[in-house]
C-alpha positions as CSV (number, residue, x, y, z in Angstrom):
1,M,77.8,175.5,111.3
2,A,76.4,175.6,114.3
3,L,74.2,178.5,113.5
4,R,72.7,176.8,110.7
5,S,72.3,173.7,112.3
6,P,68.4,173.3,113.9
7,E,69.7,170.5,116.6
8,V,71.3,173.2,119.0
9,E,71.1,176.8,119.8
10,V,74.1,179.3,119.4
11,V,73.7,181.2,123.2
12,G,76.8,183.8,122.8
13,I,80.3,184.1,121.0
14,T,83.0,185.2,122.1
15,T,86.4,186.6,119.8
16,V,89.9,187.0,120.9
17,A,92.9,188.4,119.9
18,G,94.1,185.8,117.1
19,N,94.3,185.2,113.7
20,V,93.1,189.1,113.6
21,E,93.3,191.6,116.6
22,V,90.2,191.3,118.5
23,R,87.8,194.0,117.0
24,Q,88.0,193.0,113.9
25,A,87.5,189.4,115.1
26,S,84.2,191.0,116.6
27,R,82.9,192.8,113.0
28,N,83.7,189.7,111.4
29,A,81.8,187.1,114.1
30,L,78.8,189.8,113.8
31,Y,79.1,189.4,109.8
32,T,78.6,186.3,110.0
33,A,76.1,185.7,112.3
34,E,74.1,188.0,110.4
35,L,75.1,186.4,106.7
36,C,73.6,183.1,108.6
37,G,70.4,185.0,109.5
38,S,71.4,185.0,113.5
39,S,70.9,187.6,116.1
40,V,73.2,185.8,118.8
41,P,75.2,188.0,120.9
42,V,78.9,188.2,120.6
43,F,81.2,189.6,123.5
44,T,84.6,191.5,122.8
45,G,87.3,190.0,124.7
46,A,91.4,189.6,125.1
47,E,93.5,192.1,123.4
48,K,96.2,190.2,123.9
49,P,97.6,187.1,124.9
50,L,97.5,186.8,129.0
51,T,101.6,187.4,129.4
52,R,103.0,188.1,125.5
53,S,102.3,190.4,122.8
54,H,100.2,189.6,119.9
55,W,101.3,188.2,117.0
56,S,98.8,187.8,113.9
57,A,98.3,185.2,111.3
58,D,97.1,187.8,109.0
59,W,100.4,186.7,106.8
60,F,97.4,183.5,106.5
61,H,94.2,184.7,106.0
62,G,94.5,188.4,105.0
63,R,94.8,191.8,106.9
64,D,90.9,191.4,108.2
65,G,91.2,187.7,108.7
66,L,88.4,186.8,106.2
67,G,90.7,187.1,102.9
68,D,90.6,191.1,102.3
69,H,88.1,191.1,100.4
70,G,85.7,194.3,101.5
71,Y,82.8,192.7,103.3
72,P,80.8,195.6,104.5
73,A,80.6,196.5,108.3
74,P,77.9,194.5,110.4
75,R,74.3,196.4,111.5
76,R,74.7,195.3,114.8
77,S,77.5,195.7,117.6
78,P,79.2,193.7,120.0
79,E,77.6,193.6,123.8
80,K,78.9,195.2,126.2
81,M,79.5,193.0,128.7
82,G,83.1,191.2,128.3
83,A,84.1,187.9,127.0
84,A,85.1,186.3,130.0
85,E,82.2,187.9,131.8
86,A,80.3,186.1,129.9
87,I,81.8,182.8,129.3
88,V,81.3,182.6,133.2
89,E,77.3,183.9,132.7
90,L,76.6,181.2,130.1
91,I,78.2,178.5,131.6
92,E,76.0,179.0,135.6
93,A,73.2,179.7,133.3
94,Y,73.4,176.7,130.8
95,P,75.0,173.8,133.2
96,G,75.9,171.0,130.8
97,I,76.9,173.7,127.9
98,V,79.0,172.3,125.0
99,M,82.2,175.2,124.5
100,V,83.8,175.3,121.6
101,T,87.2,177.3,121.1
102,L,88.3,178.2,117.7
103,G,90.9,180.9,119.0
104,P,93.6,181.4,121.4
105,L,92.6,180.2,124.9
106,T,92.6,183.6,126.3
107,N,88.8,183.9,127.5
108,A,88.6,180.9,128.8
109,A,91.7,181.3,130.7
110,L,90.4,184.5,132.1
111,A,87.5,183.3,132.6
112,L,88.6,180.2,134.4
113,Q,90.8,182.5,136.7
114,K,87.3,184.2,138.0
115,R,85.6,181.2,138.8
116,P,87.3,178.0,138.6
117,E,84.4,175.6,139.2
118,I,82.8,176.6,135.9
119,A,85.0,173.7,134.4
120,K,83.0,170.7,136.1
121,K,79.7,172.2,135.0
122,V,80.7,172.3,131.0
123,S,79.6,168.7,129.3
124,R,82.4,169.4,126.6
125,C,85.1,172.0,125.6
126,V,85.5,170.8,122.5
127,V,89.3,172.8,121.1
128,M,90.6,173.4,118.0
129,G,94.2,173.5,118.8
130,G,97.2,172.2,119.0
131,A,99.6,169.6,116.7
132,P,99.4,166.3,119.0
133,C,102.3,164.0,118.3
134,C,103.5,165.9,115.1
135,E,104.7,169.0,113.5
136,G,103.3,172.4,114.0
137,N,101.7,175.0,111.7
138,V,103.1,178.4,113.0
139,T,106.7,176.6,114.1
140,P,108.5,172.9,113.9
141,A,106.6,172.4,117.2
142,A,103.6,174.3,117.6
143,E,99.8,174.9,116.1
144,Y,99.0,178.7,115.8
145,N,95.6,179.0,118.2
146,I,98.2,177.0,121.2
147,W,101.7,178.8,120.7
148,C,99.3,182.7,120.7
149,D,98.9,181.9,124.2
150,P,100.5,179.2,125.5
151,E,100.1,180.2,129.1
152,A,96.1,180.4,128.5
153,A,96.5,176.9,127.3
154,R,98.2,175.6,129.8
155,I,95.8,176.9,132.3
156,V,93.0,175.2,130.2
157,A,94.7,172.0,129.9
158,R,95.3,172.1,133.9
159,S,91.7,173.5,134.7
160,G,89.5,169.9,134.6
161,M,87.5,170.9,131.5
162,P,86.4,167.8,129.4
163,V,88.6,169.2,126.5
164,E,88.8,167.2,123.3
165,L,91.2,168.4,121.7
166,V,90.7,168.5,117.7
167,G,94.2,169.2,116.3
168,W,95.8,170.9,113.1
169,H,96.6,167.7,111.9
170,L,92.8,166.4,111.6
171,C,92.2,169.1,108.6
172,R,95.3,168.0,106.1
173,G,95.7,165.5,103.5
174,E,91.8,163.8,102.4
175,A,90.1,166.1,104.9
176,V,91.5,169.1,102.8
177,L,88.3,170.5,100.5
178,N,89.8,170.1,97.3
179,L,89.3,171.9,93.8
180,K,86.6,169.8,92.8
181,E,84.6,170.1,96.3
182,I,85.3,173.8,96.5
183,E,83.2,173.8,92.7
184,K,80.7,171.6,94.4
185,V,80.1,174.2,97.4
186,M,80.1,177.2,94.5
187,E,77.8,175.2,92.6
188,F,74.8,175.3,96.2
189,G,74.4,178.5,94.8
190,T,73.9,179.9,98.8
191,A,75.2,183.3,100.3
192,V,76.7,180.9,102.7
193,G,78.3,178.9,100.4
194,K,80.2,181.4,98.1
195,F,81.6,183.3,101.8
196,A,82.7,180.1,103.2
197,I,85.1,179.9,99.9
198,E,85.9,183.2,99.1
199,C,86.7,184.3,102.5
200,N,89.3,181.6,103.0
201,S,90.9,182.7,99.1
202,R,94.0,184.3,100.7
203,A,94.5,180.7,103.2
204,Q,94.3,178.8,100.0
205,E,97.2,180.2,98.6
206,A,99.0,180.4,102.1
207,F,98.3,176.6,102.9
208,H,99.9,175.9,99.1
209,V,102.9,177.7,100.0
210,Q,103.2,176.2,103.3
211,T,102.2,172.2,102.7
212,G,102.4,172.2,99.1
213,E,99.1,170.6,99.5
214,H,96.1,172.2,97.3
215,G,92.4,173.1,98.7
216,I,91.5,174.8,101.6
217,S,92.5,173.7,104.6
218,L,89.3,174.2,107.3
219,P,90.5,173.7,111.0
220,D,87.9,175.7,112.4
221,P,85.1,173.8,110.6
222,V,86.6,170.5,111.3
223,A,86.5,171.0,115.2
224,M,82.9,172.5,114.8
225,A,81.9,169.4,113.2
226,V,82.9,166.7,115.8
227,A,81.4,169.6,118.4
228,L,78.8,169.0,116.3
229,D,78.8,165.1,115.8
230,A,81.2,163.2,117.6
231,S,80.7,160.2,116.2
232,I,82.6,161.7,113.0
233,V,85.6,160.8,115.8
234,T,87.2,157.3,114.4
235,V,90.1,157.1,116.6
236,A,90.3,159.0,120.1
237,S,91.8,158.6,123.7
238,E,92.5,160.3,127.0
239,H,96.0,161.0,128.0
240,F,97.4,163.8,129.8
241,W,98.6,166.9,128.0
242,D,100.1,169.9,128.7
243,V,101.6,172.5,126.8
244,E,105.4,174.2,126.6
245,T,105.3,177.9,128.3
246,E,109.0,178.3,129.1
247,S,111.2,177.6,126.2
248,E,110.9,179.6,123.0
249,L,112.2,176.9,120.9
250,T,109.2,174.3,121.4
251,R,106.7,177.5,122.8
252,G,102.5,176.4,122.2
253,M,104.2,172.7,121.8
254,T,100.8,170.3,122.8
255,V,103.0,167.7,124.9
256,V,100.6,164.6,124.7
257,D,101.6,161.4,126.8
258,R,100.0,159.0,124.0
259,L,102.3,156.3,125.6
260,N,100.8,156.7,129.3
261,V,104.5,157.4,130.6
262,A,104.4,160.2,132.3
263,R,103.7,158.0,135.8
264,D,107.3,156.2,134.8
265,E,109.6,157.3,138.0
266,R,111.8,159.4,135.1
267,N,108.7,161.6,134.3
268,R,106.8,161.8,137.4
269,E,108.2,165.0,138.8
270,V,107.7,167.0,135.7
271,W,104.0,165.6,135.3
272,A,103.2,165.9,139.3
273,A,100.5,168.4,138.7
274,Q,98.8,166.9,136.3
275,I,98.9,163.1,138.0
276,A,97.5,164.9,141.0
277,A,94.9,166.1,139.7
278,G,94.1,163.6,137.3
279,H,92.6,165.6,134.6
280,K,93.2,164.0,131.2
281,G,92.2,165.1,127.5
282,K,90.9,164.0,124.7
283,I,92.7,163.9,121.8
284,V,91.0,163.2,118.6
285,W,93.7,160.9,115.9
286,T,91.6,160.2,113.4
287,I,88.1,161.1,111.5
288,D,85.7,160.1,108.6
289,N,86.6,162.9,106.2
290,G,83.8,161.8,104.0
291,R,81.5,162.3,106.9
292,W,83.1,165.9,107.9
293,K,82.8,167.4,104.7
294,E,79.2,166.1,104.4
295,E,78.5,167.9,107.7
296,L,79.9,171.0,106.3
297,Y,77.7,170.9,103.2
298,R,74.7,170.4,105.6
299,G,75.5,173.9,106.7
300,L,76.1,175.8,103.4
301,R,73.1,174.8,101.3
C-alpha cells in the first residue's frame, strides 16, 4: 500500500524473525517490492527475539509466510547493513519520519538501545500490535507481534516514541475483507490484487478456524492504512501502557490504563517508571471500516 501510494516515499524496509524466520521474511519483502515496481532497500534484522526463542506463525500464514504458493525468488538481495543500524541511520537522515512496524519490535528495540535519542526524531510510530482491553490471537491475553518479543515491545513502549497502537481488534468484524470484497479485488485484474488475496489463502482458512469468521483479516494493511491516512481513525485516546514480560500466563499482554487509574495510590508503584517518564501511547479503538477498505483498494487497483 505504501509502495503504491504517490503521496509517500518509502525509504527502507526492515525484516525481523516473526511470522517466518528472518531470511524468508527478507525474501518475501524483496519479492513484494519487486511486484510493486519498487527498488526500496531491504535490511535484514534480528534472527530471534531479544531474550527468547523464536516461535513463528507458520500455522497461520504457511511455511513461507505467503500461503505456500511457491513464489519465485526475488532478483535483488538484501542490503549488507543490518536492520537496527539502518533504522538509526534513516531516522537521523529523515527527522520527522513516520515509522510503521508490522512485526515483532526487536529491530526497533535494538535501534533504541543503540541510540535512545532517535525516539524523539520520529513524528509517528504506528505499531501493528497488541490486544488492548480485549482477547489475544496467539494466547488468551496477547497478540502475536507483542507476544513474540515482549521485552522489545516494552522497550519501545517506554522509549518516548510517539506510538500509535493499532491492535488486532481493528481487523475483525466489519473490517474483515468478506467474500464479496475478495471477489471485487480479484476483479481488479492486477498482479498486486491477485497476490494480496492469494498470499492470504492459508491465513483465511486459519482465521475461520480461530474465530468462525469468513473472509480475510488484514491487521498489517489496517495499520498501514492508519499510517497513510490518520483520519481513518474514528476513536483514539492517549494512555499509559506497558507490556507484560514476566508472567507466562499473560506474556505479551498490552496493558492499557484506559480508565486512567495508574496514578492511584494502589497502582502508583507498579506504574512508577511510566508515570515518571510521562510517556503515553495513542491507542486506536475504532476506525472507519469503509474508508480503510477504500485505502486498500487504492493500492491494489
